[in-house]
C-alpha positions as CSV (number, residue, x, y, z in Angstrom):
1,M,103.6,107.3,79.8
2,Q,104.9,106.2,76.2
3,I,108.3,107.1,75.2
4,V,108.9,106.9,71.5
5,F,112.4,107.6,69.7
6,A,112.4,108.8,66.0
7,S,115.3,109.9,64.0
8,T,113.2,112.8,62.4
9,V,110.2,114.8,63.5
10,P,106.9,113.1,62.5
11,A,105.3,115.2,59.4
12,N,101.9,115.2,61.5
13,A,103.4,115.7,65.1
14,P,100.3,117.9,66.4
15,I,102.5,119.6,69.2
16,L,106.5,120.5,68.9
17,A,108.5,121.2,72.1
18,I,112.1,122.8,71.2
19,L,115.1,122.7,73.9
20,V,116.6,126.2,74.4
21,A,119.8,127.2,76.3
22,K,119.8,130.0,78.4
23,D,120.0,132.9,76.3
24,G,120.0,130.7,73.1
25,V,116.6,131.6,71.5
26,S,118.7,133.1,68.5
27,Q,120.2,129.7,67.9
28,V,117.0,127.8,67.5
29,T,116.3,126.1,63.9
30,W,113.1,127.1,63.2
31,T,112.8,124.8,59.5
32,A,111.0,121.9,61.6
33,I,108.2,123.7,62.5
34,G,107.9,124.7,58.8
35,G,106.8,128.5,57.5
36,D,108.2,131.7,57.8
37,V,107.9,131.6,61.9
38,E,111.3,133.0,63.1
39,A,110.2,136.4,63.5
40,I,107.3,135.7,65.0
41,A,108.3,133.1,67.5
42,T,111.3,135.3,68.3
43,R,109.3,138.5,69.3
44,A,106.6,136.2,71.3
45,A,109.5,134.4,73.4
46,G,110.9,138.2,74.1
47,A,107.6,139.5,74.9
48,A,106.9,136.3,77.4
49,R,110.6,137.3,78.8
50,F,111.7,133.8,78.2
51,A,115.6,133.3,78.2
52,G,115.7,129.7,78.2
53,E,115.9,129.0,82.3
54,A,115.8,125.4,83.1
55,G,112.4,124.2,83.4
56,S,111.0,127.4,81.9
57,V,108.4,127.3,79.3
58,V,106.8,129.5,76.7
59,E,104.0,128.2,74.8
60,L,103.6,129.5,71.3
61,F,101.1,129.1,68.6
62,V,102.4,129.9,65.1
63,P,100.8,130.2,61.7
64,V,101.9,127.4,58.9
65,E,100.6,127.1,55.8
66,G,96.9,128.4,56.8
67,A,96.8,126.5,60.0
68,V,98.1,127.4,63.5
69,R,100.8,125.2,65.1
70,Q,101.3,124.8,69.0
71,V,105.2,125.0,69.6
72,L,106.8,124.9,73.3
73,L,110.1,126.5,73.9
74,V,111.6,124.8,77.0
75,G,114.5,126.1,78.4
76,V,117.5,123.7,79.6
77,G,119.6,126.4,81.3
78,T,123.3,126.0,81.0
79,G,122.9,122.4,80.3
80,E,123.5,120.5,83.4
81,N,121.9,117.2,83.8
82,A,119.3,118.4,86.3
83,D,118.6,121.4,83.9
84,W,117.5,118.9,81.3
85,E,115.6,116.7,83.8
86,K,113.9,119.9,84.8
87,A,113.1,120.6,81.0
88,G,111.5,117.1,80.7
89,G,109.6,117.6,83.7
90,A,108.2,120.7,82.8
91,I,107.0,119.5,79.2
92,T,104.8,116.9,80.8
93,A,103.5,119.4,83.6
94,R,102.4,121.9,81.1
95,L,100.8,119.1,78.7
96,L,99.6,116.4,80.9
97,T,96.0,117.7,81.6
98,S,95.9,120.2,78.5
99,G,93.9,117.8,76.2
100,A,96.8,117.0,74.1
101,T,97.4,113.4,73.7
102,A,101.4,113.7,72.2
103,V,104.1,115.6,71.8
104,T,107.3,115.3,70.1
105,V,110.6,116.9,71.4
106,D,112.9,117.8,68.6
107,L,116.4,117.7,69.9
108,S,117.7,118.8,66.4
109,A,116.1,122.3,66.8
110,G,117.7,123.9,69.8
111,A,120.1,122.9,72.4
112,K,122.1,119.2,71.7
113,P,122.1,117.0,74.7
114,T,124.4,113.6,74.7
115,A,122.5,110.4,74.6
116,E,122.9,110.0,78.6
117,V,121.3,113.5,78.9
118,A,118.5,112.7,76.3
119,A,117.3,110.0,78.0
120,R,117.5,111.7,81.8
121,L,115.1,114.1,79.8
122,A,112.6,111.4,78.6
123,A,112.7,109.8,82.0
124,A,111.8,113.2,84.0
125,A,109.1,113.5,81.6
126,A,107.7,110.0,82.0
127,Q,108.4,110.4,85.8
128,R,106.3,113.6,86.0
129,A,103.3,111.8,84.4
130,W,103.0,109.6,87.3
131,R,99.6,109.9,89.1
132,Y,97.2,108.2,91.6
133,D,93.7,108.7,90.9
134,T,92.6,105.2,91.6
135,Y,89.8,106.3,94.2
136,R,88.8,109.4,92.6
137,T,85.6,108.7,91.2
138,K,84.3,112.8,90.2
139,L,87.5,113.8,88.5
140,A,86.5,116.8,86.3
141,D,87.3,116.1,82.6
142,K,89.9,119.3,82.7
143,S,91.8,117.8,85.4
144,K,92.1,114.1,83.6
145,P,95.6,113.2,82.5
146,T,95.5,113.2,78.5
147,L,98.9,113.1,77.5
148,T,100.1,109.5,77.0
149,E,102.9,109.5,74.5
150,I,106.2,111.4,74.1
151,T,108.5,111.2,71.2
152,I,112.0,112.1,71.1
153,A,113.2,112.8,67.7
154,G,116.8,113.2,66.5
155,A,118.2,111.7,69.8
156,P,122.0,111.1,69.1
157,E,123.4,107.4,69.1
158,G,123.5,105.3,72.2
159,T,120.3,107.0,73.4
160,G,118.2,103.9,73.4
161,A,120.7,101.8,75.6
162,A,120.7,104.8,78.1
163,W,116.7,104.8,78.1
164,A,116.6,101.0,78.8
165,E,118.2,101.9,82.2
166,Q,116.5,104.9,82.9
167,A,113.2,103.2,82.2
168,A,114.2,100.4,84.6
169,V,114.6,103.1,87.2
170,T,111.1,104.6,86.3
171,G,109.5,101.3,87.0
172,G,111.0,101.3,90.4
173,L,110.2,104.7,91.2
174,D,106.4,103.8,90.0
175,L,106.3,100.7,92.6
176,T,107.5,102.7,95.3
177,R,105.2,105.9,94.6
178,W,102.5,103.3,94.5
179,L,103.1,101.6,98.0
180,V,104.1,105.1,99.4
181,T,100.5,106.7,98.4
182,S,98.1,103.7,98.7
183,P,96.0,103.9,102.0
184,P,96.9,101.8,104.9
185,N,93.8,99.7,104.6
186,V,95.2,98.9,101.3
187,V,99.0,98.6,101.7
188,Y,99.7,96.8,105.0
189,P,102.4,94.1,105.9
190,E,100.8,91.1,103.7
191,S,99.5,93.0,101.0
192,F,103.0,95.1,100.6
193,V,104.5,91.7,100.3
194,E,102.0,90.6,97.8
195,K,102.0,93.7,95.7
196,V,106.0,94.0,95.4
197,T,106.0,90.2,94.9
198,K,104.0,90.2,92.0
199,E,105.7,93.5,90.4
200,V,109.1,91.7,90.6
201,E,107.9,88.5,89.1
202,G,109.9,87.1,86.3
203,L,113.0,89.4,87.0
204,G,114.9,87.0,88.7
205,L,115.1,88.0,92.0
206,E,115.1,85.5,94.7
207,I,112.1,86.1,97.1
208,T,112.5,85.4,100.8
209,V,109.2,86.2,103.4
210,L,109.3,85.7,106.9
211,D,106.1,85.3,108.8
212,E,105.6,86.0,112.4
213,A,105.7,82.3,113.4
214,Q,109.2,82.3,111.7
215,M,110.5,85.5,113.3
216,T,109.4,84.4,116.8
217,E,111.7,81.3,116.2
218,L,114.6,83.7,115.1
219,G,114.3,85.6,118.4
220,M,113.0,88.7,116.8
221,G,111.3,90.4,120.1
222,S,112.1,93.8,118.8
223,L,110.2,94.0,115.8
224,L,107.5,91.7,116.8
225,G,107.2,94.0,119.7
226,V,106.2,97.1,117.3
227,S,103.6,94.7,115.6
228,Q,102.1,93.2,118.8
229,G,99.2,95.8,119.0
230,S,97.9,95.6,115.5
231,R,95.6,92.7,113.9
232,R,97.8,92.8,111.0
233,E,100.8,90.5,111.0
234,A,104.3,91.6,110.8
235,R,106.0,90.5,107.5
236,I,109.8,90.5,106.4
237,L,110.4,90.6,102.8
238,A,113.9,90.1,101.4
239,L,114.8,90.3,97.5
240,K,117.8,89.0,96.5
241,W,119.6,89.9,92.9
242,N,122.9,88.0,92.2
243,G,124.2,90.0,89.2
244,A,128.0,89.3,89.6
245,G,128.5,85.7,91.0
246,A,128.8,84.0,94.1
247,D,132.1,85.4,95.3
248,A,131.4,89.4,94.8
249,P,130.8,91.1,98.2
250,T,127.1,91.6,98.9
251,L,125.4,94.8,99.4
252,A,122.3,95.2,101.7
253,F,119.6,97.7,101.5
254,V,117.2,97.4,104.6
255,G,113.9,99.6,104.7
256,K,111.7,100.7,107.6
257,G,108.3,99.5,106.7
258,V,106.0,100.7,109.1
259,T,102.7,100.8,107.1
260,F,100.5,102.9,109.3
261,D,102.2,104.7,112.4
262,S,99.6,105.7,115.1
263,G,102.5,105.9,117.7
264,G,101.3,102.7,119.6
265,I,100.5,103.8,123.4
266,S,102.5,106.7,123.1
267,I,99.8,107.8,120.6
268,K,100.4,110.7,117.9
269,P,98.5,113.9,117.9
270,G,95.5,113.7,115.5
271,A,96.6,116.6,113.3
272,G,98.5,115.0,110.7
273,M,98.4,111.5,111.4
274,E,96.8,110.9,108.3
275,D,100.5,111.2,107.0
276,M,101.6,108.2,108.8
277,K,100.5,105.7,105.9
278,W,104.2,106.7,104.5
279,D,105.9,105.6,107.1
280,M,107.2,103.0,104.9
281,G,108.6,105.0,102.6
282,G,112.4,103.3,103.3
283,A,110.6,100.0,102.3
284,G,109.1,101.5,99.5
285,A,112.4,103.1,98.3
286,V,114.3,99.4,98.8
287,A,111.2,97.8,96.7
288,G,111.5,100.1,94.0
289,A,115.3,99.9,93.7
290,M,115.7,96.4,93.8
291,K,113.0,96.3,91.1
292,A,115.4,98.7,89.1
293,I,118.4,97.0,89.8
294,A,117.0,93.6,88.6
295,S,115.0,95.3,85.6
296,R,118.4,96.6,84.2
297,K,120.3,93.4,85.1
298,A,122.8,95.1,87.2
299,K,126.3,93.4,87.5
300,A,126.0,93.4,91.3
301,N,125.1,91.4,94.1
302,V,122.5,93.1,96.2
303,V,119.9,91.9,98.9
304,G,116.8,94.4,99.7
305,V,115.3,93.9,103.1
306,M,112.2,95.3,104.3
307,G,110.7,95.2,107.9
308,L,106.9,95.2,107.6
309,V,104.5,96.2,110.6
310,E,101.8,98.2,111.6
311,N,102.1,100.1,114.8
312,M,98.6,100.4,116.7
313,P,97.5,101.1,120.3
314,D,95.7,98.0,121.8
315,G,95.5,95.9,125.0
316,A,98.2,94.0,123.5
317,A,100.7,96.7,122.4
318,L,104.0,97.6,123.7
319,R,103.9,99.9,127.0
320,P,106.3,102.4,127.6
321,S,108.9,100.8,130.1
322,D,108.8,97.2,128.6
323,V,111.8,95.7,128.0
324,I,112.2,93.4,124.9
325,T,114.7,91.5,123.5
326,S,116.2,92.0,120.1
327,M,117.2,89.2,117.7
328,S,120.9,90.1,118.5
329,G,120.3,89.3,122.0
330,Q,120.7,92.9,123.3
331,T,118.0,94.2,125.4
332,I,116.0,97.4,125.0
333,E,114.2,99.4,127.4
334,V,111.2,101.0,125.3
335,L,110.5,104.6,126.6
336,N,108.7,105.6,123.9
337,T,106.0,103.4,121.5
338,D,106.7,106.2,118.7
339,A,109.9,105.6,118.3
340,E,109.5,102.4,116.9
341,G,111.2,102.4,113.5
342,R,114.5,101.8,115.0
343,L,113.0,98.5,116.8
344,V,112.2,97.4,113.3
345,L,115.5,98.3,111.7
346,C,117.7,96.6,114.2
347,D,116.2,93.2,114.1
348,C,116.3,93.3,110.0
349,V,120.0,94.5,110.2
350,T,120.8,91.5,112.4
351,W,118.9,89.1,110.2
352,V,120.4,90.2,106.9
353,Q,124.0,89.9,108.5
354,Q,123.4,86.3,109.4
355,A,121.5,85.4,106.8
356,H,123.6,87.1,103.7
357,K,127.0,88.3,105.3
358,P,126.7,91.5,103.7
359,T,130.3,93.8,103.7
360,T,128.1,96.9,103.1
361,I,124.5,97.9,104.8
362,V,122.6,101.0,104.0
363,D,119.4,101.3,105.8
364,L,116.7,103.9,104.7
365,A,113.6,105.1,107.0
366,T,111.5,107.7,107.9
367,L,112.7,107.5,111.4
368,T,112.6,111.1,112.9
369,G,110.8,114.4,113.1
370,A,113.9,115.7,114.3
371,M,115.6,115.2,110.9
372,I,112.8,117.4,109.1
373,V,113.4,120.1,111.6
374,A,117.0,120.1,111.0
375,L,116.9,119.9,107.2
376,G,113.5,120.4,106.2
377,T,112.3,118.8,102.9
378,E,115.6,119.6,100.8
379,N,117.7,116.9,102.0
380,G,117.9,113.4,103.5
381,G,120.4,112.9,106.3
382,I,123.0,110.6,106.4
383,F,125.0,108.8,109.0
384,A,127.9,106.4,108.7
385,N,130.7,104.3,110.4
386,D,132.8,104.5,107.1
387,D,134.1,107.9,105.2
388,A,134.3,106.6,102.1
389,L,130.9,104.8,102.0
390,A,129.3,108.3,103.1
391,D,130.8,110.1,100.2
392,Q,129.8,107.5,97.7
393,L,126.1,107.8,98.6
394,I,126.4,111.7,99.1
395,A,127.7,111.7,95.5
396,A,125.0,109.3,94.0
397,G,122.4,111.8,95.6
398,K,124.1,114.7,93.9
399,A,123.9,113.0,90.7
400,T,120.3,112.2,90.7
401,G,118.8,114.9,92.7
402,D,118.1,112.5,95.8
403,T,120.4,114.9,98.2
404,L,122.1,114.1,101.5
405,W,123.9,116.2,104.2
406,R,125.9,114.3,106.6
407,F,125.6,114.1,110.5
408,P,127.7,113.0,113.0
409,L,128.4,109.9,115.2
410,S,130.3,109.9,118.6
411,P,130.5,107.8,122.0
412,A,129.3,111.1,123.4
413,Y,126.0,110.9,121.5
414,D,126.2,106.8,122.0
415,K,126.0,107.1,125.8
416,L,122.9,109.2,125.9
417,I,120.6,105.7,125.0
418,D,122.4,104.1,127.8
419,S,119.4,102.5,130.1
420,P,119.9,101.7,133.8
421,I,117.9,98.5,133.5
422,A,118.7,97.1,130.0
423,D,121.5,97.5,127.1
424,M,119.9,100.4,126.0
425,K,116.8,102.6,125.6
426,N,115.1,103.3,122.4
427,V,115.1,106.9,122.9
428,G,117.3,109.7,124.3
429,P,116.9,113.3,125.3
430,R,115.1,115.9,123.4
431,G,117.9,117.3,121.7
432,A,120.0,115.5,118.8
433,G,117.0,113.0,118.4
434,S,117.9,112.0,114.8
435,I,121.6,111.0,116.1
436,T,120.9,109.2,119.0
437,A,118.4,107.0,116.8
438,A,121.3,106.7,114.6
439,Q,123.6,105.5,117.2
440,F,120.8,103.1,118.4
441,I,121.0,101.2,115.0
442,K,124.6,101.4,114.9
443,R,124.9,99.0,118.1
444,F,123.5,96.2,115.9
445,V,125.9,96.7,113.1
446,D,128.7,93.8,113.2
447,E,132.3,94.8,113.5
448,G,133.7,95.7,110.0
449,V,130.5,95.9,108.2
450,K,130.5,99.1,106.6
451,W,127.0,100.8,107.5
452,A,125.0,104.1,106.5
453,H,121.8,105.2,107.8
454,L,119.7,107.6,105.7
455,D,116.9,109.2,107.5
456,I,114.5,110.3,105.0
457,A,111.7,111.4,107.0
458,G,111.2,114.7,105.2
459,M,111.8,113.4,101.5
460,V,109.5,111.0,100.6
461,W,106.6,113.2,100.4
462,S,105.9,116.5,99.2
463,D,103.5,119.2,99.2
464,K,104.7,120.7,96.0
465,P,105.4,119.6,92.7
466,G,109.3,118.7,91.7
467,T,111.4,118.1,88.9
468,N,110.1,114.8,88.1
469,H,106.8,114.0,90.5
470,D,103.8,115.9,91.2
471,K,102.5,116.5,95.1
472,G,102.7,113.5,96.8
473,A,104.7,110.7,96.8
474,T,108.1,111.4,95.5
475,G,109.9,108.1,95.5
476,Y,112.9,109.4,97.2
477,G,115.6,106.6,97.5
478,V,115.1,104.6,94.4
479,R,117.4,106.9,91.8
480,L,119.9,107.1,94.7
481,L,120.4,103.5,95.6
482,D,120.3,102.5,91.7
483,Q,123.4,105.1,90.9
484,F,125.2,104.1,94.2
485,V,125.3,100.6,92.8
486,A,126.0,101.6,89.5
487,D,129.0,103.7,90.6
488,N,130.6,101.6,93.4
489,F,129.2,97.8,92.8
490,E,129.6,97.3,89.0
491,G,132.7,96.9,86.9
């Protein structure tokens, strides 16, 4: 989607969108439309019971100089940031497959945004347009996207700079959604690395790729244990951005990248297994966030690490009751091979601490079904060993709409994963499954390192459209991580 900024409404604009505050139809200036249309438009809005609620749309066709002009009245509610984003997404949702190719949003005729809010509206409109039609060879013409350009007219001073940052985030979201949506015969560890490496080329990121031979030499028996049942070789991909100088504290993002999760020998039920192509949503979010951070030249030092494996049943696969040795030297009794994400993350956490010495680590993973039971698809779960870090991430989530809800950690939960024959088990009892998974990862975090674990199992895929996404991949985590960096790691 191309976003264009103009000082005034183009004379030939085929469709106008006017933004209306709640109960603000009477405050709209109709002169940009042309002709004496105020009475007609006001009555039509009333007949449609349109009152400017956030994201609501009423479509009008008004007579102008012997012709008919299409006008959208789009509600921005009470003017909260999220309300403006709903409006931007609603414009695209209404017109994307309508046959229209362009729309002009007239910011001078109705509710007036700030520069930041105008940029967020434009971003939501662009993000809502993302689709994945690669393999749809018989898509009906009426279902094909037609809208290609949105002009924002009359934006306040400073919108261009604000849009540049939002455009960077939008590019990161596009990458994440592509990775999460693509089928597992297209995205697997090696091809994930190839795609991301190509996408970030020229952005100034330092790229490190570890293959299985290198991981074996490093002693990553936990991550490699998950991979050993697949013919696809595992990879670790690290993207490092140095935007604040060598002496600044380093922040690390670590993402679970199980490109397909069959459950291994502890195989999942057949129903719904197709969803497990997006079990790499944590790694996908890290890839998109790093692209966004580098694209906008963030003044921070950040490294993003993605542990990439495929979990398959095979004669060589891990068996329940096997004991493996992690890179940290800690041993793990594997009771369930479908609790594999934590086995991937623990070696990635150890590696990033040894290789990059971060002061703060945030890991993201579609880790547990128990998190979906607890929170559904409305919030991701957060666990942290530092209250201030948890508060910062929760605040970033509220600001972006990638919301989080905090869960506890304690020695009482930690002892539930003690093993009688090894240092730990990879699963605890049925209760508190998300918490014991977090306690597992915590055992690999070095003393003095701030750490947060985000269990985003219910958030990376949606069965219904949202403000800035259609059904399918949401891109959850990209905006959250970018905002977290901007708020807490940049001067």
